[in-house]
mmCIF file of the N, C-alpha and C atoms, coordinates in Angstrom:
data_MODEL
# 
_entry.id   MODEL 
# 
loop_
_atom_site.group_PDB 
_atom_site.id 
_atom_site.type_symbol 
_atom_site.label_atom_id 
_atom_site.label_alt_id 
_atom_site.label_comp_id 
_atom_site.label_asym_id 
_atom_site.label_entity_id 
_atom_site.label_seq_id 
_atom_site.pdbx_PDB_ins_code 
_atom_site.Cartn_x 
_atom_site.Cartn_y 
_atom_site.Cartn_z 
_atom_site.occupancy 
_atom_site.B_iso_or_equiv 
_atom_site.pdbx_formal_charge 
_atom_site.auth_seq_id 
_atom_site.auth_comp_id 
_atom_site.auth_asym_id 
_atom_site.auth_atom_id 
_atom_site.pdbx_PDB_model_num 
ATOM 1   N N  . THR A 1 1  ? 84.547 33.395 22.623 1.00 0.00 ? 1  THR A N  1 
ATOM 2   C CA . THR A 1 1  ? 84.713 34.852 22.657 1.00 0.00 ? 1  THR A CA 1 
ATOM 3   C C  . THR A 1 1  ? 85.183 35.286 23.986 1.00 0.00 ? 1  THR A C  1 
ATOM 4   N N  . VAL A 1 2  ? 85.573 36.604 23.993 1.00 0.00 ? 2  VAL A N  1 
ATOM 5   C CA . VAL A 1 2  ? 85.961 37.190 25.222 1.00 0.00 ? 2  VAL A CA 1 
ATOM 6   C C  . VAL A 1 2  ? 84.866 37.875 25.979 1.00 0.00 ? 2  VAL A C  1 
ATOM 7   N N  . GLN A 1 3  ? 83.667 37.995 25.433 1.00 0.00 ? 3  GLN A N  1 
ATOM 8   C CA . GLN A 1 3  ? 82.612 38.761 26.073 1.00 0.00 ? 3  GLN A CA 1 
ATOM 9   C C  . GLN A 1 3  ? 82.350 38.231 27.465 1.00 0.00 ? 3  GLN A C  1 
ATOM 10  N N  . PRO A 1 4  ? 82.226 37.012 27.730 1.00 0.00 ? 4  PRO A N  1 
ATOM 11  C CA . PRO A 1 4  ? 81.946 36.525 29.183 1.00 0.00 ? 4  PRO A CA 1 
ATOM 12  C C  . PRO A 1 4  ? 83.022 36.962 30.082 1.00 0.00 ? 4  PRO A C  1 
ATOM 13  N N  . LEU A 1 5  ? 84.270 37.013 29.684 1.00 0.00 ? 5  LEU A N  1 
ATOM 14  C CA . LEU A 1 5  ? 85.370 37.388 30.477 1.00 0.00 ? 5  LEU A CA 1 
ATOM 15  C C  . LEU A 1 5  ? 85.346 38.852 30.654 1.00 0.00 ? 5  LEU A C  1 
ATOM 16  N N  . PHE A 1 6  ? 84.913 39.630 29.621 1.00 0.00 ? 6  PHE A N  1 
ATOM 17  C CA . PHE A 1 6  ? 84.829 41.030 29.888 1.00 0.00 ? 6  PHE A CA 1 
ATOM 18  C C  . PHE A 1 6  ? 83.728 41.389 30.857 1.00 0.00 ? 6  PHE A C  1 
ATOM 19  N N  . GLU A 1 7  ? 82.580 40.710 30.806 1.00 0.00 ? 7  GLU A N  1 
ATOM 20  C CA . GLU A 1 7  ? 81.502 40.958 31.790 1.00 0.00 ? 7  GLU A CA 1 
ATOM 21  C C  . GLU A 1 7  ? 81.952 40.572 33.134 1.00 0.00 ? 7  GLU A C  1 
ATOM 22  N N  . LEU A 1 8  ? 82.725 39.501 33.315 1.00 0.00 ? 8  LEU A N  1 
ATOM 23  C CA . LEU A 1 8  ? 83.287 39.214 34.758 1.00 0.00 ? 8  LEU A CA 1 
ATOM 24  C C  . LEU A 1 8  ? 84.130 40.351 35.261 1.00 0.00 ? 8  LEU A C  1 
ATOM 25  N N  . GLY A 1 9  ? 84.915 40.925 34.376 1.00 0.00 ? 9  GLY A N  1 
ATOM 26  C CA . GLY A 1 9  ? 85.840 41.970 34.852 1.00 0.00 ? 9  GLY A CA 1 
ATOM 27  C C  . GLY A 1 9  ? 85.270 43.385 34.896 1.00 0.00 ? 9  GLY A C  1 
ATOM 28  N N  . PHE A 1 10 ? 84.408 43.752 33.954 1.00 0.00 ? 10 PHE A N  1 
ATOM 29  C CA . PHE A 1 10 ? 83.821 45.110 33.887 1.00 0.00 ? 10 PHE A CA 1 
ATOM 30  C C  . PHE A 1 10 ? 82.357 45.310 33.989 1.00 0.00 ? 10 PHE A C  1 
ATOM 31  N N  . GLY A 1 11 ? 81.585 44.215 33.824 1.00 0.00 ? 11 GLY A N  1 
ATOM 32  C CA . GLY A 1 11 ? 80.152 44.243 33.887 1.00 0.00 ? 11 GLY A CA 1 
ATOM 33  C C  . GLY A 1 11 ? 79.639 44.700 35.237 1.00 0.00 ? 11 GLY A C  1 
ATOM 34  N N  . LYS A 1 12 ? 78.355 45.095 35.226 1.00 0.00 ? 12 LYS A N  1 
ATOM 35  C CA . LYS A 1 12 ? 77.764 45.530 36.497 1.00 0.00 ? 12 LYS A CA 1 
ATOM 36  C C  . LYS A 1 12 ? 77.618 44.257 37.372 1.00 0.00 ? 12 LYS A C  1 
ATOM 37  N N  . ARG A 1 13 ? 77.876 44.491 38.725 1.00 0.00 ? 13 ARG A N  1 
ATOM 38  C CA . ARG A 1 13 ? 77.794 43.485 39.726 1.00 0.00 ? 13 ARG A CA 1 
ATOM 39  C C  . ARG A 1 13 ? 76.357 43.123 40.054 1.00 0.00 ? 13 ARG A C  1 
ATOM 40  N N  . PRO A 1 14 ? 76.048 41.853 40.317 1.00 0.00 ? 14 PRO A N  1 
ATOM 41  C CA . PRO A 1 14 ? 74.675 41.587 40.728 1.00 0.00 ? 14 PRO A CA 1 
ATOM 42  C C  . PRO A 1 14 ? 74.305 42.236 42.029 1.00 0.00 ? 14 PRO A C  1 
ATOM 43  N N  . ARG A 1 15 ? 73.038 42.405 42.333 1.00 0.00 ? 15 ARG A N  1 
ATOM 44  C CA . ARG A 1 15 ? 72.577 43.085 43.625 1.00 0.00 ? 15 ARG A CA 1 
ATOM 45  C C  . ARG A 1 15 ? 73.173 42.333 44.764 1.00 0.00 ? 15 ARG A C  1 
ATOM 46  N N  . GLU A 1 16 ? 73.205 41.031 44.791 1.00 0.00 ? 16 GLU A N  1 
ATOM 47  C CA . GLU A 1 16 ? 73.734 40.224 45.871 1.00 0.00 ? 16 GLU A CA 1 
ATOM 48  C C  . GLU A 1 16 ? 74.722 39.096 45.474 1.00 0.00 ? 16 GLU A C  1 
ATOM 49  N N  . GLU A 1 17 ? 75.693 38.957 46.171 1.00 0.00 ? 17 GLU A N  1 
ATOM 50  C CA . GLU A 1 17 ? 76.668 37.930 45.792 1.00 0.00 ? 17 GLU A CA 1 
ATOM 51  C C  . GLU A 1 17 ? 76.992 37.027 47.030 1.00 0.00 ? 17 GLU A C  1 
ATOM 52  N N  . LEU A 1 18 ? 77.188 35.773 46.757 1.00 0.00 ? 18 LEU A N  1 
ATOM 53  C CA . LEU A 1 18 ? 77.393 34.758 47.757 1.00 0.00 ? 18 LEU A CA 1 
ATOM 54  C C  . LEU A 1 18 ? 78.202 33.649 47.191 1.00 0.00 ? 18 LEU A C  1 
ATOM 55  N N  . TYR A 1 19 ? 79.348 33.389 47.772 1.00 0.00 ? 19 TYR A N  1 
ATOM 56  C CA . TYR A 1 19 ? 80.276 32.444 47.206 1.00 0.00 ? 19 TYR A CA 1 
ATOM 57  C C  . TYR A 1 19 ? 80.756 31.503 48.293 1.00 0.00 ? 19 TYR A C  1 
ATOM 58  N N  . ASP A 1 20 ? 80.983 30.166 47.965 1.00 0.00 ? 20 ASP A N  1 
ATOM 59  C CA . ASP A 1 20 ? 81.470 29.231 48.907 1.00 0.00 ? 20 ASP A CA 1 
ATOM 60  C C  . ASP A 1 20 ? 82.910 29.096 48.553 1.00 0.00 ? 20 ASP A C  1 
ATOM 61  N N  . LEU A 1 21 ? 83.773 29.782 49.331 1.00 0.00 ? 21 LEU A N  1 
ATOM 62  C CA . LEU A 1 21 ? 85.196 29.925 48.926 1.00 0.00 ? 21 LEU A CA 1 
ATOM 63  C C  . LEU A 1 21 ? 85.879 28.545 49.118 1.00 0.00 ? 21 LEU A C  1 
ATOM 64  N N  . ARG A 1 22 ? 85.349 27.679 49.856 1.00 0.00 ? 22 ARG A N  1 
ATOM 65  C CA . ARG A 1 22 ? 86.014 26.361 50.015 1.00 0.00 ? 22 ARG A CA 1 
ATOM 66  C C  . ARG A 1 22 ? 86.045 25.588 48.727 1.00 0.00 ? 22 ARG A C  1 
ATOM 67  N N  . VAL A 1 23 ? 85.052 25.820 47.904 1.00 0.00 ? 23 VAL A N  1 
ATOM 68  C CA . VAL A 1 23 ? 85.029 25.032 46.621 1.00 0.00 ? 23 VAL A CA 1 
ATOM 69  C C  . VAL A 1 23 ? 85.188 25.985 45.440 1.00 0.00 ? 23 VAL A C  1 
ATOM 70  N N  . ASP A 1 24 ? 84.981 27.287 45.706 1.00 0.00 ? 24 ASP A N  1 
ATOM 71  C CA . ASP A 1 24 ? 85.037 28.277 44.575 1.00 0.00 ? 24 ASP A CA 1 
ATOM 72  C C  . ASP A 1 24 ? 85.867 29.458 44.965 1.00 0.00 ? 24 ASP A C  1 
ATOM 73  N N  . PRO A 1 25 ? 87.269 29.270 45.137 1.00 0.00 ? 25 PRO A N  1 
ATOM 74  C CA . PRO A 1 25 ? 88.131 30.375 45.665 1.00 0.00 ? 25 PRO A CA 1 
ATOM 75  C C  . PRO A 1 25 ? 88.215 31.456 44.642 1.00 0.00 ? 25 PRO A C  1 
ATOM 76  N N  . ASP A 1 26 ? 87.819 31.264 43.392 1.00 0.00 ? 26 ASP A N  1 
ATOM 77  C CA . ASP A 1 26 ? 87.949 32.338 42.350 1.00 0.00 ? 26 ASP A CA 1 
ATOM 78  C C  . ASP A 1 26 ? 86.645 33.192 42.170 1.00 0.00 ? 26 ASP A C  1 
ATOM 79  N N  . TYR A 1 27 ? 85.721 32.904 43.053 1.00 0.00 ? 27 TYR A N  1 
ATOM 80  C CA . TYR A 1 27 ? 84.468 33.641 43.024 1.00 0.00 ? 27 TYR A CA 1 
ATOM 81  C C  . TYR A 1 27 ? 83.703 33.539 41.621 1.00 0.00 ? 27 TYR A C  1 
ATOM 82  N N  . MET A 1 28 ? 83.596 32.414 41.102 1.00 0.00 ? 28 MET A N  1 
ATOM 83  C CA . MET A 1 28 ? 83.141 32.170 39.800 1.00 0.00 ? 28 MET A CA 1 
ATOM 84  C C  . MET A 1 28 ? 81.588 31.792 39.773 1.00 0.00 ? 28 MET A C  1 
ATOM 85  N N  . HIS A 1 29 ? 81.065 31.287 40.898 1.00 0.00 ? 29 HIS A N  1 
ATOM 86  C CA . HIS A 1 29 ? 79.753 30.705 40.879 1.00 0.00 ? 29 HIS A CA 1 
ATOM 87  C C  . HIS A 1 29 ? 78.962 31.384 41.961 1.00 0.00 ? 29 HIS A C  1 
ATOM 88  N N  . ASN A 1 30 ? 78.186 32.401 41.650 1.00 0.00 ? 30 ASN A N  1 
ATOM 89  C CA . ASN A 1 30 ? 77.424 33.169 42.610 1.00 0.00 ? 30 ASN A CA 1 
ATOM 90  C C  . ASN A 1 30 ? 76.177 32.315 43.089 1.00 0.00 ? 30 ASN A C  1 
ATOM 91  N N  . LEU A 1 31 ? 76.125 32.026 44.370 1.00 0.00 ? 31 LEU A N  1 
ATOM 92  C CA . LEU A 1 31 ? 75.120 31.273 44.969 1.00 0.00 ? 31 LEU A CA 1 
ATOM 93  C C  . LEU A 1 31 ? 73.919 32.070 45.472 1.00 0.00 ? 31 LEU A C  1 
ATOM 94  N N  . ALA A 1 32 ? 73.961 33.349 45.344 1.00 0.00 ? 32 ALA A N  1 
ATOM 95  C CA . ALA A 1 32 ? 72.931 34.175 45.967 1.00 0.00 ? 32 ALA A CA 1 
ATOM 96  C C  . ALA A 1 32 ? 71.518 33.840 45.475 1.00 0.00 ? 32 ALA A C  1 
ATOM 97  N N  . ASN A 1 33 ? 71.316 33.342 44.339 1.00 0.00 ? 33 ASN A N  1 
ATOM 98  C CA . ASN A 1 33 ? 69.968 33.009 43.783 1.00 0.00 ? 33 ASN A CA 1 
ATOM 99  C C  . ASN A 1 33 ? 69.661 31.567 43.951 1.00 0.00 ? 33 ASN A C  1 
ATOM 100 N N  . ASP A 1 34 ? 70.590 30.808 44.571 1.00 0.00 ? 34 ASP A N  1 
ATOM 101 C CA . ASP A 1 34 ? 70.311 29.401 44.783 1.00 0.00 ? 34 ASP A CA 1 
ATOM 102 C C  . ASP A 1 34 ? 69.331 29.170 46.033 1.00 0.00 ? 34 ASP A C  1 
ATOM 103 N N  . PRO A 1 35 ? 68.247 28.613 45.865 1.00 0.00 ? 35 PRO A N  1 
ATOM 104 C CA . PRO A 1 35 ? 67.399 28.421 46.995 1.00 0.00 ? 35 PRO A CA 1 
ATOM 105 C C  . PRO A 1 35 ? 67.997 27.657 48.183 1.00 0.00 ? 35 PRO A C  1 
ATOM 106 N N  . ALA A 1 36 ? 68.994 26.811 47.907 1.00 0.00 ? 36 ALA A N  1 
ATOM 107 C CA . ALA A 1 36 ? 69.600 26.066 48.944 1.00 0.00 ? 36 ALA A CA 1 
ATOM 108 C C  . ALA A 1 36 ? 70.308 26.898 50.008 1.00 0.00 ? 36 ALA A C  1 
ATOM 109 N N  . TYR A 1 37 ? 70.603 28.138 49.444 1.00 0.00 ? 37 TYR A N  1 
ATOM 110 C CA . TYR A 1 37 ? 71.376 29.176 50.417 1.00 0.00 ? 37 TYR A CA 1 
ATOM 111 C C  . TYR A 1 37 ? 70.513 30.278 50.891 1.00 0.00 ? 37 TYR A C  1 
ATOM 112 N N  . ASP A 1 38 ? 69.219 30.238 50.645 1.00 0.00 ? 38 ASP A N  1 
ATOM 113 C CA . ASP A 1 38 ? 68.375 31.252 51.069 1.00 0.00 ? 38 ASP A CA 1 
ATOM 114 C C  . ASP A 1 38 ? 68.478 31.720 52.567 1.00 0.00 ? 38 ASP A C  1 
ATOM 115 N N  . ALA A 1 39 ? 68.504 30.681 53.467 1.00 0.00 ? 39 ALA A N  1 
ATOM 116 C CA . ALA A 1 39 ? 68.537 30.981 54.870 1.00 0.00 ? 39 ALA A CA 1 
ATOM 117 C C  . ALA A 1 39 ? 69.960 31.665 55.227 1.00 0.00 ? 39 ALA A C  1 
ATOM 118 N N  . LEU A 1 40 ? 70.997 31.159 54.642 1.00 0.00 ? 40 LEU A N  1 
ATOM 119 C CA . LEU A 1 40 ? 72.330 31.799 54.945 1.00 0.00 ? 40 LEU A CA 1 
ATOM 120 C C  . LEU A 1 40 ? 72.337 33.184 54.363 1.00 0.00 ? 40 LEU A C  1 
ATOM 121 N N  . ARG A 1 41 ? 71.887 33.356 53.137 1.00 0.00 ? 41 ARG A N  1 
ATOM 122 C CA . ARG A 1 41 ? 71.962 34.765 52.504 1.00 0.00 ? 41 ARG A CA 1 
ATOM 123 C C  . ARG A 1 41 ? 71.063 35.686 53.341 1.00 0.00 ? 41 ARG A C  1 
ATOM 124 N N  . GLU A 1 42 ? 69.968 35.320 53.881 1.00 0.00 ? 42 GLU A N  1 
ATOM 125 C CA . GLU A 1 42 ? 69.143 36.235 54.633 1.00 0.00 ? 42 GLU A CA 1 
ATOM 126 C C  . GLU A 1 42 ? 69.828 36.509 55.980 1.00 0.00 ? 42 GLU A C  1 
ATOM 127 N N  . GLU A 1 43 ? 70.420 35.532 56.586 1.00 0.00 ? 43 GLU A N  1 
ATOM 128 C CA . GLU A 1 43 ? 71.131 35.727 57.806 1.00 0.00 ? 43 GLU A CA 1 
ATOM 129 C C  . GLU A 1 43 ? 72.288 36.762 57.636 1.00 0.00 ? 43 GLU A C  1 
ATOM 130 N N  . LEU A 1 44 ? 73.086 36.560 56.616 1.00 0.00 ? 44 LEU A N  1 
ATOM 131 C CA . LEU A 1 44 ? 74.179 37.426 56.368 1.00 0.00 ? 44 LEU A CA 1 
ATOM 132 C C  . LEU A 1 44 ? 73.713 38.844 56.041 1.00 0.00 ? 44 LEU A C  1 
ATOM 133 N N  . ALA A 1 45 ? 72.610 38.924 55.231 1.00 0.00 ? 45 ALA A N  1 
ATOM 134 C CA . ALA A 1 45 ? 72.040 40.217 54.949 1.00 0.00 ? 45 ALA A CA 1 
ATOM 135 C C  . ALA A 1 45 ? 71.599 40.967 56.230 1.00 0.00 ? 45 ALA A C  1 
ATOM 136 N N  . THR A 1 46 ? 71.006 40.297 57.161 1.00 0.00 ? 46 THR A N  1 
ATOM 137 C CA . THR A 1 46 ? 70.547 40.888 58.389 1.00 0.00 ? 46 THR A CA 1 
ATOM 138 C C  . THR A 1 46 ? 71.846 41.266 59.133 1.00 0.00 ? 46 THR A C  1 
ATOM 139 N N  . GLN A 1 47 ? 72.825 40.502 59.180 1.00 0.00 ? 47 GLN A N  1 
ATOM 140 C CA . GLN A 1 47 ? 74.012 40.945 60.014 1.00 0.00 ? 47 GLN A CA 1 
ATOM 141 C C  . GLN A 1 47 ? 74.629 42.123 59.329 1.00 0.00 ? 47 GLN A C  1 
ATOM 142 N N  . LEU A 1 48 ? 74.692 42.161 58.123 1.00 0.00 ? 48 LEU A N  1 
ATOM 143 C CA . LEU A 1 48 ? 75.293 43.371 57.332 1.00 0.00 ? 48 LEU A CA 1 
ATOM 144 C C  . LEU A 1 48 ? 74.482 44.650 57.687 1.00 0.00 ? 48 LEU A C  1 
ATOM 145 N N  . MET A 1 49 ? 73.149 44.586 57.534 1.00 0.00 ? 49 MET A N  1 
ATOM 146 C CA . MET A 1 49 ? 72.241 45.739 57.863 1.00 0.00 ? 49 MET A CA 1 
ATOM 147 C C  . MET A 1 49 ? 72.493 46.195 59.255 1.00 0.00 ? 49 MET A C  1 
ATOM 148 N N  . GLY A 1 50 ? 72.605 45.292 60.121 1.00 0.00 ? 50 GLY A N  1 
ATOM 149 C CA . GLY A 1 50 ? 72.882 45.673 61.654 1.00 0.00 ? 50 GLY A CA 1 
ATOM 150 C C  . GLY A 1 50 ? 74.209 46.458 61.785 1.00 0.00 ? 50 GLY A C  1 
ATOM 151 N N  . ILE A 1 51 ? 75.206 45.968 61.126 1.00 0.00 ? 51 ILE A N  1 
ATOM 152 C CA . ILE A 1 51 ? 76.553 46.663 61.222 1.00 0.00 ? 51 ILE A CA 1 
ATOM 153 C C  . ILE A 1 51 ? 76.443 47.991 60.533 1.00 0.00 ? 51 ILE A C  1 
ATOM 154 N N  . LEU A 1 52 ? 75.901 48.087 59.448 1.00 0.00 ? 52 LEU A N  1 
ATOM 155 C CA . LEU A 1 52 ? 75.763 49.416 58.654 1.00 0.00 ? 52 LEU A CA 1 
ATOM 156 C C  . LEU A 1 52 ? 74.997 50.379 59.488 1.00 0.00 ? 52 LEU A C  1 
ATOM 157 N N  . GLN A 1 53 ? 73.903 49.966 60.220 1.00 0.00 ? 53 GLN A N  1 
ATOM 158 C CA . GLN A 1 53 ? 73.118 50.856 60.939 1.00 0.00 ? 53 GLN A CA 1 
ATOM 159 C C  . GLN A 1 53 ? 73.910 51.255 62.230 1.00 0.00 ? 53 GLN A C  1 
ATOM 160 N N  . GLU A 1 54 ? 74.600 50.375 62.861 1.00 0.00 ? 54 GLU A N  1 
ATOM 161 C CA . GLU A 1 54 ? 75.382 50.719 64.059 1.00 0.00 ? 54 GLU A CA 1 
ATOM 162 C C  . GLU A 1 54 ? 76.489 51.769 63.716 1.00 0.00 ? 54 GLU A C  1 
ATOM 163 N N  . GLN A 1 55 ? 77.042 51.641 62.393 1.00 0.00 ? 55 GLN A N  1 
ATOM 164 C CA . GLN A 1 55 ? 77.990 52.626 62.103 1.00 0.00 ? 55 GLN A CA 1 
ATOM 165 C C  . GLN A 1 55 ? 77.450 53.948 61.390 1.00 0.00 ? 55 GLN A C  1 
ATOM 166 N N  . ALA A 1 56 ? 76.147 53.965 61.381 1.00 0.00 ? 56 ALA A N  1 
ATOM 167 C CA . ALA A 1 56 ? 75.423 55.149 60.649 1.00 0.00 ? 56 ALA A CA 1 
ATOM 168 C C  . ALA A 1 56 ? 75.986 55.233 59.251 1.00 0.00 ? 56 ALA A C  1 
ATOM 169 N N  . ASP A 1 57 ? 75.999 54.182 58.543 1.00 0.00 ? 57 ASP A N  1 
ATOM 170 C CA . ASP A 1 57 ? 76.445 54.275 57.218 1.00 0.00 ? 57 ASP A CA 1 
ATOM 171 C C  . ASP A 1 57 ? 75.624 55.221 56.320 1.00 0.00 ? 57 ASP A C  1 
ATOM 172 N N  . PRO A 1 58 ? 76.219 56.171 55.599 1.00 0.00 ? 58 PRO A N  1 
ATOM 173 C CA . PRO A 1 58 ? 75.420 57.119 54.850 1.00 0.00 ? 58 PRO A CA 1 
ATOM 174 C C  . PRO A 1 58 ? 74.473 56.597 53.829 1.00 0.00 ? 58 PRO A C  1 
ATOM 175 N N  . ARG A 1 59 ? 74.769 55.351 53.359 1.00 0.00 ? 59 ARG A N  1 
ATOM 176 C CA . ARG A 1 59 ? 73.849 54.748 52.396 1.00 0.00 ? 59 ARG A CA 1 
ATOM 177 C C  . ARG A 1 59 ? 72.517 54.338 53.038 1.00 0.00 ? 59 ARG A C  1 
ATOM 178 N N  . LEU A 1 60 ? 72.436 54.254 54.401 1.00 0.00 ? 60 LEU A N  1 
ATOM 179 C CA . LEU A 1 60 ? 71.241 53.976 55.123 1.00 0.00 ? 60 LEU A CA 1 
ATOM 180 C C  . LEU A 1 60 ? 70.643 55.069 55.766 1.00 0.00 ? 60 LEU A C  1 
ATOM 181 N N  . VAL A 1 61 ? 71.378 56.146 56.247 1.00 0.00 ? 61 VAL A N  1 
ATOM 182 C CA . VAL A 1 61 ? 70.887 57.135 57.111 1.00 0.00 ? 61 VAL A CA 1 
ATOM 183 C C  . VAL A 1 61 ? 70.520 58.417 56.349 1.00 0.00 ? 61 VAL A C  1 
ATOM 184 N N  . GLU A 1 62 ? 71.147 58.654 55.223 1.00 0.00 ? 62 GLU A N  1 
ATOM 185 C CA . GLU A 1 62 ? 71.006 59.850 54.447 1.00 0.00 ? 62 GLU A CA 1 
ATOM 186 C C  . GLU A 1 62 ? 69.830 59.650 53.393 1.00 0.00 ? 62 GLU A C  1 
ATOM 187 N N  . ALA A 1 63 ? 68.904 60.672 53.280 1.00 0.00 ? 63 ALA A N  1 
ATOM 188 C CA . ALA A 1 63 ? 67.823 60.570 52.314 1.00 0.00 ? 63 ALA A CA 1 
ATOM 189 C C  . ALA A 1 63 ? 68.519 60.528 50.941 1.00 0.00 ? 63 ALA A C  1 
ATOM 190 N N  . ALA A 1 64 ? 69.166 61.468 50.628 1.00 0.00 ? 64 ALA A N  1 
ATOM 191 C CA . ALA A 1 64 ? 69.893 61.497 49.261 1.00 0.00 ? 64 ALA A CA 1 
ATOM 192 C C  . ALA A 1 64 ? 71.301 61.174 49.616 1.00 0.00 ? 64 ALA A C  1 
ATOM 193 N N  . CYS A 1 65 ? 71.770 59.950 49.312 1.00 0.00 ? 65 CYS A N  1 
ATOM 194 C CA . CYS A 1 65 ? 73.019 59.471 49.765 1.00 0.00 ? 65 CYS A CA 1 
ATOM 195 C C  . CYS A 1 65 ? 74.093 60.257 48.905 1.00 0.00 ? 65 CYS A C  1 
ATOM 196 N N  . ARG A 1 66 ? 75.129 60.751 49.618 1.00 0.00 ? 66 ARG A N  1 
ATOM 197 C CA . ARG A 1 66 ? 76.228 61.483 48.984 1.00 0.00 ? 66 ARG A CA 1 
ATOM 198 C C  . ARG A 1 66 ? 77.010 60.801 47.960 1.00 0.00 ? 66 ARG A C  1 
ATOM 199 N N  . PHE A 1 67 ? 76.957 59.373 47.993 1.00 0.00 ? 67 PHE A N  1 
ATOM 200 C CA . PHE A 1 67 ? 77.694 58.651 47.029 1.00 0.00 ? 67 PHE A CA 1 
ATOM 201 C C  . PHE A 1 67 ? 76.956 58.454 45.669 1.00 0.00 ? 67 PHE A C  1 
ATOM 202 N N  . GLU A 1 68 ? 75.793 59.005 45.680 1.00 0.00 ? 68 GLU A N  1 
ATOM 203 C CA . GLU A 1 68 ? 75.028 58.902 44.402 1.00 0.00 ? 68 GLU A CA 1 
ATOM 204 C C  . GLU A 1 68 ? 75.121 60.123 43.554 1.00 0.00 ? 68 GLU A C  1 
ATOM 205 N N  . SER A 1 69 ? 75.960 61.104 43.988 1.00 0.00 ? 69 SER A N  1 
ATOM 206 C CA . SER A 1 69 ? 76.208 62.314 43.205 1.00 0.00 ? 69 SER A CA 1 
ATOM 207 C C  . SER A 1 69 ? 77.738 62.740 43.198 1.00 0.00 ? 69 SER A C  1 
ATOM 208 N N  . ALA A 1 70 ? 78.003 63.520 42.290 1.00 0.00 ? 70 ALA A N  1 
ATOM 209 C CA . ALA A 1 70 ? 79.438 64.011 42.150 1.00 0.00 ? 70 ALA A CA 1 
ATOM 210 C C  . ALA A 1 70 ? 79.866 64.496 43.522 1.00 0.00 ? 70 ALA A C  1 
ATOM 211 N N  . PRO A 1 71 ? 81.055 64.296 43.868 1.00 0.00 ? 71 PRO A N  1 
ATOM 212 C CA . PRO A 1 71 ? 82.287 63.782 43.005 1.00 0.00 ? 71 PRO A CA 1 
ATOM 213 C C  . PRO A 1 71 ? 82.371 62.320 43.041 1.00 0.00 ? 71 PRO A C  1 
ATOM 214 N N  . TYR A 1 72 ? 81.443 61.556 43.656 1.00 0.00 ? 72 TYR A N  1 
ATOM 215 C CA . TYR A 1 72 ? 81.529 60.076 43.679 1.00 0.00 ? 72 TYR A CA 1 
ATOM 216 C C  . TYR A 1 72 ? 80.959 59.396 42.479 1.00 0.00 ? 72 TYR A C  1 
ATOM 217 N N  . ALA A 1 73 ? 80.041 60.023 41.802 1.00 0.00 ? 73 ALA A N  1 
ATOM 218 C CA . ALA A 1 73 ? 79.514 59.409 40.590 1.00 0.00 ? 73 ALA A CA 1 
ATOM 219 C C  . ALA A 1 73 ? 79.205 60.459 39.499 1.00 0.00 ? 73 ALA A C  1 
ATOM 220 N N  . GLY A 1 74 ? 79.152 60.095 38.345 1.00 0.00 ? 74 GLY A N  1 
ATOM 221 C CA . GLY A 1 74 ? 78.972 60.981 37.197 1.00 0.00 ? 74 GLY A CA 1 
ATOM 222 C C  . GLY A 1 74 ? 80.185 61.423 36.618 1.00 0.00 ? 74 GLY A C  1 
ATOM 223 N N  . PRO A 1 75 ? 80.014 62.404 35.650 1.00 0.00 ? 75 PRO A N  1 
ATOM 224 C CA . PRO A 1 75 ? 81.169 62.958 34.942 1.00 0.00 ? 75 PRO A CA 1 
ATOM 225 C C  . PRO A 1 75 ? 82.090 63.764 35.797 1.00 0.00 ? 75 PRO A C  1 
ATOM 226 N N  . PRO A 1 76 ? 83.422 63.830 35.516 1.00 0.00 ? 76 PRO A N  1 
ATOM 227 C CA . PRO A 1 76 ? 84.324 64.661 36.176 1.00 0.00 ? 76 PRO A CA 1 
ATOM 228 C C  . PRO A 1 76 ? 83.888 66.060 36.317 1.00 0.00 ? 76 PRO A C  1 
ATOM 229 N N  . THR A 1 77 ? 84.197 66.712 37.458 1.00 0.00 ? 77 THR A N  1 
ATOM 230 C CA . THR A 1 77 ? 83.796 68.025 37.615 1.00 0.00 ? 77 THR A CA 1 
ATOM 231 C C  . THR A 1 77 ? 84.990 69.123 37.455 1.00 0.00 ? 77 THR A C  1 
ATOM 232 N N  . HIS A 1 78 ? 86.129 68.544 37.294 1.00 0.00 ? 78 HIS A N  1 
ATOM 233 C CA . HIS A 1 78 ? 87.342 69.347 37.226 1.00 0.00 ? 78 HIS A CA 1 
ATOM 234 C C  . HIS A 1 78 ? 87.503 69.877 35.748 1.00 0.00 ? 78 HIS A C  1 
ATOM 235 N N  . THR A 1 79 ? 88.178 71.090 35.577 1.00 0.00 ? 79 THR A N  1 
ATOM 236 C CA . THR A 1 79 ? 88.461 71.638 34.311 1.00 0.00 ? 79 THR A CA 1 
ATOM 237 C C  . THR A 1 79 ? 89.883 71.864 34.177 1.00 0.00 ? 79 THR A C  1 
ATOM 238 N N  . ASP A 1 80 ? 90.588 71.253 33.215 1.00 0.00 ? 80 ASP A N  1 
ATOM 239 C CA . ASP A 1 80 ? 91.944 71.426 32.999 1.00 0.00 ? 80 ASP A CA 1 
ATOM 240 C C  . ASP A 1 80 ? 92.170 72.176 31.818 1.00 0.00 ? 80 ASP A C  1 
# 
């Protein structure tokens, strides 16, 4: 069936993704939940949070993040 392919292209993304591009250049095998990669995943998450905080990313510093409401999300607001 085409359902697995549809999910890969249009389904919701997992909360965390981690791929070994040396052996999986097509991003097909998410390693984020593999216990063998826990230390690396945590290290990368810490690095990412540090960068986002340094840049005052609105997803971290705004109580109600502007990306969670229109015009970034939800139904269109224009009338034609």
